[in-house]
C-alpha positions in Angstrom: -14.9 5.9 -59.1 -14.2 6.1 -55.8 -10.9 5.2 -53.7 -10.0 4.5 -50.2 -7.2 4.8 -48.6 -5.7 1.5 -47.1 -4.6 0.7 -43.4 -1.3 0.4 -42.5 0.4 -2.8 -41.8 1.3 -0.8 -37.9 -2.1 0.7 -37.6 -3.1 -0.8 -34.6 0.2 0.4 -33.3 0.1 3.9 -34.6 -3.5 4.4 -33.5 -2.1 3.4 -30.1 0.3 5.7 -30.2 -1.8 8.5 -31.1 -4.0 8.1 -28.4 -1.3 7.9 -26.0 -0.1 11.6 -26.7 -3.8 12.6 -25.7 -4.2 15.0 -28.6 -7.5 14.1 -30.1 -10.7 16.3 -29.0 -8.3 18.5 -26.8 -8.9 22.9 -27.1 -7.1 24.7 -29.8 -3.4 25.4 -29.2 -1.9 28.6 -29.8 1.8 27.3 -30.9 -0.1 24.8 -33.6 -2.6 27.8 -34.6 0.8 30.1 -35.1 2.2 27.2 -37.4 -0.8 27.1 -39.5 -1.3 30.6 -40.1 2.2 31.3 -40.8 1.7 28.2 -43.4 -1.2 30.1 -45.6 1.1 33.0 -46.0 4.3 31.3 -46.4 2.4 29.0 -49.3 -0.3 31.4 -50.4 -3.5 29.1 -49.6 -6.5 29.8 -47.7 -6.2 26.8 -45.4 -4.0 24.8 -43.8 -4.4 21.8 -41.2 -2.8 19.8 -38.5 -4.5 16.6 -39.3 -4.5 13.7 -36.9 -5.9 10.4 -38.5 -7.9 8.4 -36.0 -9.8 5.0 -36.4 -12.7 6.3 -38.6 -12.2 10.0 -38.9 -9.4 12.7 -39.2 -9.6 15.7 -36.6 -7.8 18.6 -37.0 -5.8 19.8 -34.3 -5.1 23.3 -35.9 -7.6 24.6 -38.7 -7.2 27.5 -40.8 -9.9 28.2 -43.2 -11.7 24.8 -42.6 -15.1 25.3 -41.1 -15.6 21.8 -39.7 -13.0 19.9 -36.9 -13.2 16.7 -38.4 -14.2 14.7 -41.4 -14.8 10.7 -42.0 -11.5 9.4 -42.7 -13.0 8.0 -46.2 -12.7 11.5 -47.0 -9.4 12.0 -45.7 -6.8 13.5 -48.2 -4.2 13.2 -45.5 -4.7 9.0 -44.8 -3.2 8.7 -48.0 0.4 10.7 -46.9 0.3 8.2 -43.7 1.8 5.6 -46.2 5.0 7.5 -46.9 7.9 9.4 -45.4 7.6 12.0 -48.5 5.0 14.8 -48.6 1.6 13.9 -50.6 1.3 16.1 -53.2 -1.8 16.8 -55.4 -1.6 19.6 -57.8 -5.1 19.4 -58.9 -7.7 16.8 -57.4 -9.9 16.8 -60.6 -7.0 15.0 -62.2 -6.4 12.2 -59.3 -8.5 9.4 -60.0 -8.2 8.9 -56.1 -10.1 12.3 -55.1 -11.9 13.3 -57.9 -15.1 12.2 -56.4 -14.4 13.3 -53.1 -16.9 15.2 -50.9 -14.3 17.4 -50.2 -13.9 18.3 -53.7 -17.1 17.8 -55.4 -18.6 20.1 -52.3 -17.4 22.6 -49.6 -14.8 23.6 -49.5 -14.5 22.1 -53.2 -10.5 21.4 -52.5 -8.4 21.7 -55.7 -5.0 21.6 -54.4 -3.2 19.6 -51.7 0.2 19.0 -50.1 0.6 17.1 -46.7 3.5 16.3 -44.9 3.5 13.5 -42.6 3.8 13.6 -38.8 6.2 11.4 -37.9 7.2 10.3 -34.2 10.5 9.1 -32.9 9.4 5.6 -33.3 8.6 5.7 -37.0 4.5 6.3 -36.6 2.8 8.6 -38.4 0.4 10.4 -36.7 -1.3 12.8 -39.4 0.0 15.4 -41.8 0.5 19.0 -41.6 -1.1 20.3 -44.7 -2.3 23.1 -47.1 -4.8 23.4 -49.1 -6.9 25.3 -51.9 -9.7 26.1 -54.0 -7.7 26.8 -56.7 -5.5 24.0 -58.5 -1.7 24.3 -59.0 0.6 24.0 -61.7 3.8 23.4 -59.5 5.1 23.2 -56.0 8.8 22.9 -56.2 11.2 21.3 -54.4 11.9 24.5 -51.9 8.2 24.3 -50.8 8.6 20.4 -50.4 11.1 21.4 -48.0 9.7 23.8 -46.2 6.4 21.8 -45.8 8.5 19.4 -44.1 10.0 22.0 -41.5 6.4 23.1 -40.6 5.6 19.1 -40.1 8.8 18.7 -38.3 8.0 22.1 -36.1 4.6 20.2 -35.3 6.1 17.3 -34.1 8.6 19.3 -32.0 5.2 21.2 -30.4 3.6 17.7 -29.9 6.9 15.8 -28.0 7.2 18.7 -25.9 3.5 18.1 -25.1 4.4 14.3 -24.5 7.6 15.8 -22.4 8.3 15.0 -18.9 6.6 18.7 -18.3 3.5 17.4 -18.9 3.1 13.7 -18.6 2.3 11.6 -15.8 5.7 9.8 -15.5 3.4 6.9 -13.8 0.3 7.0 -16.1 1.6 8.7 -19.0 -1.4 10.8 -19.0 -1.0 14.4 -19.4 -0.1 15.8 -16.1 -1.8 18.4 -13.5 0.0 21.2 -15.5 -1.1 20.1 -19.2 -4.6 19.8 -17.4 -4.4 23.8 -16.2 -2.9 24.9 -19.6 -5.8 23.4 -21.2 -8.5 24.5 -19.2 -7.4 27.6 -20.3 -7.3 27.0 -23.8 -10.9 24.9 -23.8 -12.5 28.5 -22.1 -11.2 30.1 -25.2 -12.3 27.5 -27.2 -16.0 27.1 -25.4 -18.5 25.5 -28.2 -20.6 27.8 -29.5 -23.5 24.9 -29.8 -25.3 26.2 -26.5 -23.3 23.8 -24.9 -21.4 24.6 -21.3 -18.1 23.0 -20.7 -17.2 20.9 -17.1 -14.0 20.4 -15.7 -14.3 16.4 -14.0 -12.5 15.5 -11.5 -12.6 11.5 -10.8 -11.2 10.1 -7.9 -10.6 5.9 -8.9 -10.1 5.0 -5.1 -9.6 7.4 -2.7 -6.0 7.9 -0.7 -7.1 5.7 2.5 -7.8 2.8 -0.1 -4.5 3.5 -1.8 -2.9 3.4 1.1 -3.9 0.1 2.3 -3.5 -1.4 -0.8 0.2 -0.5 -0.3 0.3 -1.9 2.8 -1.3 -5.2 1.7 0.6 -5.7 -1.6 3.2 -3.2 -1.7 4.0 -0.1 -3.9 4.4 -1.6 -7.6 1.1 -3.5 -7.1 -0.9 0.1 -6.0 1.1 1.6 -9.1 -0.2 -0.9 -11.3 -3.7 -0.8 -9.9 -3.3 2.9 -10.9 -2.4 2.5 -14.2 -5.1 0.1 -14.9 -7.5 2.5 -13.7 -6.2 5.2 -16.2 -6.4 2.7 -19.1 -9.8 2.0 -17.6 -11.0 6.0 -17.5 -9.2 6.5 -21.0 -11.3 3.4 -22.2 -14.3 5.0 -21.0 -14.0 8.6 -22.0 -13.3 7.2 -25.3 -11.3 10.0 -27.8 -11.5 12.6 -25.0 -8.2 12.8 -23.1 -7.8 12.0 -19.6 -5.4 13.4 -17.3 -3.7 12.6 -13.8 -3.9 15.6 -11.4 -3.5 14.1 -8.4 -2.6 10.8 -6.8 -5.6 9.2 -7.2 -7.5 11.8 -9.1 -7.9 11.6 -12.7 -10.1 14.6 -14.8 -11.4 15.1 -17.7 -13.7 17.9 -19.5 -17.3 17.3 -20.7 -20.0 19.2 -22.4 -23.2 19.7 -21.3 -26.1 21.8 -22.0 -27.2 22.4 -18.6 -26.3 20.5 -15.1 -29.1 17.6 -15.6 -27.5 16.9 -18.6 -24.2 16.9 -16.8 -25.5 14.6 -14.0 -26.6 12.1 -16.8 -23.3 11.7 -18.1 -21.8 11.7 -14.4 -24.1 8.9 -13.9 -23.4 7.1 -16.8 -19.5 7.7 -16.6 -19.6 6.3 -12.7 -21.5 3.3 -13.9 -18.6 2.1 -16.3 -16.3 2.9 -13.3 -18.2 1.1 -10.9 -17.5 -2.2 -11.7 -14.3 -3.8 -9.9 -10.9 -3.0 -11.6 -9.0 -6.1 -11.7 -5.1 -6.2 -11.4 -2.9 -8.9 -10.7 -5.6 -11.4 -10.2 -6.9 -9.3 -7.4 -10.2 -7.5 -8.3 -10.5 -3.8 -7.1 -13.7 -2.4 -6.0 -13.0 0.9 -4.2 -16.0 3.6 -4.5 -15.2 5.8 -7.3 -15.9 9.8 -6.7 -16.7 12.6 -9.1 -16.6 15.9 -8.6 -17.4 18.5 -11.4 -17.0 22.4 -11.8 -18.4 24.7 -14.5 -15.5 26.3 -16.8 -17.0 28.5 -19.6 -20.0 30.1 -17.9 -20.3 33.8 -16.9 -19.8 32.9 -13.3 -17.0 30.1 -14.0 -14.5 29.7 -11.4 -11.2 31.1 -12.4 -8.7 28.8 -14.2 -6.0 28.6 -11.5 -8.5 27.4 -9.2 -10.1 24.9 -11.2 -7.8 22.0 -9.3 -8.7 23.4 -5.9 -12.9 23.9 -6.6 -12.6 20.3 -8.0 -10.8 18.7 -5.0 -13.6 20.9 -3.1 -16.3 19.0 -4.9 -14.7 15.8 -4.5 -14.3 16.4 -0.3 -18.5 17.6 -0.6 -19.1 14.1 -2.5 -17.0 11.8 0.0 -18.5 13.8 3.1 -22.1 13.7 1.7 -21.3 10.0 0.4 -22.9 10.4 -2.9 -21.2 9.2 -6.0 -20.5 13.0 -7.3 -20.9 16.6 -6.1 -21.2 19.6 -8.7 -19.2 22.9 -7.3 -21.3 26.1 -6.8 -20.1 29.2 -5.1 -21.4 28.3 -1.7 -19.8 25.0 -1.6 -16.6 26.6 -2.4 -17.2 29.4 1.0 -18.3 26.4 3.0 -14.8 24.8 2.4 -12.6 28.0 2.6 -14.3 28.6 6.1 -13.9 25.1 7.4 -10.1 25.8 6.2 -10.0 29.2 8.4 -11.6 27.4 11.2 -8.9 25.0 11.4 -6.3 27.5 10.7 -7.6 29.5 13.6 -7.6 26.7 16.2 -4.1 26.8 17.3 -4.6 30.8 17.9 -7.5 30.1 19.5 -5.7 27.8 22.0 -3.1 30.2 22.8 -5.4 33.2 23.0 -6.6 34.6 25.7 -10.6 34.8 26.2 -11.7 33.1 22.5 -12.2 29.9 24.1 -14.3 29.5 27.2 -16.3 26.6 29.2 -20.0 26.9 30.0 -21.7 24.4 32.1 -24.6 22.8 31.9 -26.3 21.7 35.2 -27.4 18.0 36.0 -29.8 17.8 38.4 -31.2 14.6 40.6 -34.8 14.1 39.1 -36.0 13.0 42.4 -35.4 16.0 44.5 -34.0 18.6 42.1 -30.3 19.1 43.3 -27.7 19.9 41.1 -25.5 16.8 41.1 -22.8 18.0 38.6 -22.1 19.8 35.3 -21.3 18.9 31.5 -18.6 21.0 30.7 -19.4 22.7 26.9 -16.5 24.0 24.5 -17.6 27.7 23.5 -15.5 29.6 20.6 -15.7 33.4 19.9 -13.5 34.0 17.2 -12.5 38.0 16.8 -13.6 38.1 13.0 -16.0 35.1 12.7 -18.0 35.2 15.7 -19.4 32.2 17.8 -18.1 28.9 16.4 -20.2 26.4 17.1 -18.6 23.0 18.6 -20.7 21.1 16.3 -18.8 23.0 13.6 -15.2 23.2 14.7 -15.1 19.9 16.9 -15.8 17.6 13.4 -13.1 19.5 11.7 -10.6 19.3 14.5 -11.4 15.3 14.8 -9.8 15.1 11.1 -6.5 16.0 12.3 -4.3 16.6 15.5 -6.0 19.6 16.8 -8.4 17.7 18.4 -5.8 16.5 21.3 -4.8 19.6 22.0 -8.5 20.8 22.0 -9.1 18.0 24.8 -6.1 18.9 26.4 -7.3 23.0 27.0 -10.9 21.5 27.8 -8.9 19.4 30.6 -6.9 21.8 32.2 -9.7 24.7 32.0 -12.4 22.1 33.6 -10.1 20.5 36.5 -8.6 24.2 37.4 -12.7 25.1 37.9 -13.5 22.0 39.8 -10.9 23.1 42.2 -12.3 26.3 42.4 -15.4 24.7 43.6 -13.8 22.1 45.6 -12.6 25.2 47.7 -15.9 27.0 48.2 -17.4 23.6 49.1 -19.3 22.7 46.1 -19.4 19.1 45.5 -20.1 18.9 41.8 -19.3 16.0 39.3 -17.7 17.6 36.5 -18.3 15.9 33.2 -15.8 16.2 30.1 -16.2 14.6 26.6 -13.6 13.3 24.8 -13.5 11.9 21.2 -12.6 8.6 20.1 -9.2 9.9 19.2 -8.6 11.1 22.4 -9.3 7.5 23.6 -7.1 5.7 21.2 -3.8 6.5 22.7 -2.3 7.0 26.3 -2.0 10.9 25.8 -5.1 12.1 27.2 -5.1 9.4 30.4 -1.4 10.7 31.2 -2.8 14.3 30.9 -5.3 13.5 33.7 -3.0 11.7 35.8 -0.6 14.3 35.9 -2.9 17.0 36.5 -4.9 15.1 39.2 -1.8 14.9 41.2 -1.1 18.5 41.1 -4.8 19.8 42.0 -7.0 19.1 44.8 -10.0 17.6 43.3 -11.8 14.7 44.3 -11.0 12.0 41.1 -14.7 10.9 41.7 -16.1 14.1 40.7 -14.5 14.1 37.5 -16.2 12.2 34.5 -15.1 11.2 31.5 -17.9 10.9 28.6 -17.6 9.0 25.5 -20.2 7.8 22.6 -20.6 4.4 21.5 -19.2 4.9 18.3 -16.1 5.6 19.7 -16.0 1.7 21.4 -17.1 0.5 17.9 -13.7 2.3 16.2 -11.2 0.4 17.9 -12.9 -1.8 21.3 -9.3 -2.8 22.1 -7.4 0.7 22.8 -10.6 2.5 23.8 -11.2 -0.2 26.7 -7.4 -0.4 27.6 -7.8 3.6 28.1 -11.1 3.2 29.7 -10.1 0.8 32.5 -6.8 3.3 33.2 -9.1 6.2 33.8 -11.5 4.2 36.0 -8.2 3.0 38.0 -7.8 6.6 38.3 -11.0 7.0 40.5 -12.9 9.1 37.8 -16.5 7.9 36.7 -17.0 7.0 33.1 -20.5 7.7 31.0 -21.2 6.9 27.9 -22.6 9.4 26.0 -25.7 9.4 23.8 -26.8 5.8 24.1 -29.0 4.2 22.4 -28.3 5.7 19.2 -25.0 3.3 18.6 -24.2 0.2 17.1 -26.6 -1.2 19.5 -24.1 -3.9 20.6 -24.5 -4.4 24.2 -21.8 -6.6 25.2 -19.8 -3.9 25.4 -21.7 -2.8 28.6 -20.4 -5.8 30.4 -16.7 -5.2 29.0 -16.1 -1.5 29.9 -16.1 0.1 33.1 -19.0 2.7 32.6 -20.7 4.2 35.6 -23.2 6.5 33.9 -25.6 6.0 31.0 -26.7 9.2 29.4 -29.7 8.5 27.2 -29.8 10.3 23.8 -32.0 13.4 23.8 -33.9 12.2 20.7 -35.9 10.0 22.9 -36.4 12.6 25.5 -37.9 15.5 23.2 -40.2 13.6 21.5 -42.1 12.4 25.0 -44.6 12.0 25.4 -46.4 11.5 22.3 -44.0 8.8 20.3 -44.8 5.9 22.5 -42.1 3.7 20.5 -39.6 6.5 22.3 -41.6 5.8 25.9 -41.2 2.0 25.5 -37.2 2.6 24.4 -36.7 4.7 27.4 -38.3 3.0 29.9 -36.0 -0.6 28.8 -32.7 1.9 28.2 -33.4 2.9 31.9 -34.0 -0.5 33.5 -31.0 -1.9 31.3 -28.7 0.7 32.9 -30.1 0.2 36.6 -29.2 -3.9 36.1 -25.7 -3.0 35.5 -25.6 -0.7 38.0 -25.1 2.8 36.4 -26.7 5.8 36.9 -29.0 7.0 34.2 -29.1 10.3 33.0 -31.7 11.6 30.3 -30.5 14.4 27.9 -32.6 17.0 26.3 -35.5 17.6 29.0 -37.3 20.4 27.5 -40.7 20.6 29.1 -41.9 19.7 32.8 -44.2 16.6 31.4 -40.6 15.0 30.0 -39.1 15.6 33.6 -42.0 14.3 35.2 -42.2 11.2 33.2 -38.8 10.5 33.4 -38.6 11.0 37.2 -41.5 8.6 37.5 -39.7 5.8 35.6 -36.7 5.9 37.8 -34.5 7.8 35.8 -31.7 9.1 38.3 -30.5 12.3 36.6 -31.4 14.6 33.6 -30.4 18.0 32.0 -31.8 20.4 29.4 -33.2 23.6 28.4 -36.2 23.3 30.7 -33.5 22.5 33.8 -30.6 25.2 32.8 -29.0 26.3 29.7 -25.2 25.7 29.7 -23.7 28.9 31.5 -20.1 30.6 32.5 -19.0 29.3 35.9 -19.9 32.7 37.3 -23.2 32.4 36.4 -23.5 29.0 37.8 -22.9 29.9 41.4 -25.9 32.2 41.4 -28.0 29.5 39.7 -27.2 26.6 42.1 -28.7 28.5 45.3 -32.3 28.5 44.7 -32.2 25.6 42.0 -33.8 23.0 43.7 -36.7 25.7 45.1 -37.5 26.6 41.2 -37.7 23.3 39.9 -40.1 21.8 42.6 -42.3 25.0 42.3 -42.1 24.5 38.1 -43.1 20.8 38.5 
């Protein structure tokens, strides 16, 4: 007859305590392994285990002499030891009706002797046992040995409590923290599975810092903390027995095993789907975008353990930037992140250095007569080590920081100084300056222009400020205030990349623009794309009806030049006319420019 161990009255409480410790399905721990190895010598047994009794299984946190990592709970000797503070001693399993038919007795490993001391928490809940086992029966296990076994169980609980302590646990969610995660990653790498699967660390950003900040502003810090606790519980439930960690404010982590990246992506897809449902807290359903990042651990080209958290962050950042639910780290991704950081770190030095930053000027001509009417100031950066860095690369990076204001200030000063030189030489050229939405969100840029125009001899009407349609959409009130102020100073106002924004033409009558610059994506398809022809003709008419000068960007052929001129487009710029050039070269280009253009067309 086979006996099954009964359940405790406090079983639900016991299981909750076991899972809160986040010990199940974690890597081997050297401290535990030293204890079980020592126990085999002290008690002269072939096996020693630290067994944690879960709902339907017993799982071995440490094992010496046992081939399997877990067994069904119905076969667990240790399940019987949960019912008492006293150790369970079975000298000969064949003489005990509870175990005589147990598969661990009748089959491998053929257990005949068992002694297990319960692992009891400070709250009096039993997690499992510290046990020693052998294939040979015993005739005695004396009081001294029982005391020694109890000492081993207490040592194991001391280690468990240490892992649970403030040094390893996140105070808010009670999940293991970043320190514990990095330690466990090192253990997992040493304990990689030998079944052909690879290990991957996975970061789960449950809402992102911006959403959390908005939540705090709307509902308070206590609500935000409660949401994070609820999100942590939901992730822990989705992962099952596998432990979850909290490694940053809104970022949790776990470790998954997969045969290859395609299999990992299936797991990420399933996990993301489980977390996509709104997470409700205090009756409010929060549905922020959950982002996942992953990195390989136990592979030949795996990331060093100390870099795991950093590259997980890089994968998360890449996923967010690409508007994807997840991203898997690869070395080239890390190289891109490191280059981005290096560029950001180098910007202050470039602003202070002599010669790293330069302005090149692209001519803008009147399409009717080919006369150069102005130039667009374009920033160029030649880094002493990185070489030429495109504005398309460093400006978006700077726009995420306060550095964009410093860059704009440098451009404004340099461009106005050059405009004063041209003014003194008798050249009446409009100088166009690009500013970002962040520049127009505050008064800093307008303050600087106001101050500099009072110090130099340049007609304000020869300075044009360019901004994109998206700048208005981001903060129409603040941007409108600053644009009206700039116009009051006498500056020209140009809407750049017109036609690619939010298609809300109502702002055309609300802001004091003087120029529309048609986006080059429409111009470069001329004359092949009839849809673009229709759109261009309509935008030219619209600009004129609003009293604006219309400028076409991206003119790269004589045919495009002629068509735009015939449609009444006022001005144009592009590589067919001239590439951006330093100020010194522009002077040489200006003299015969009109003649060259007339001859070419």
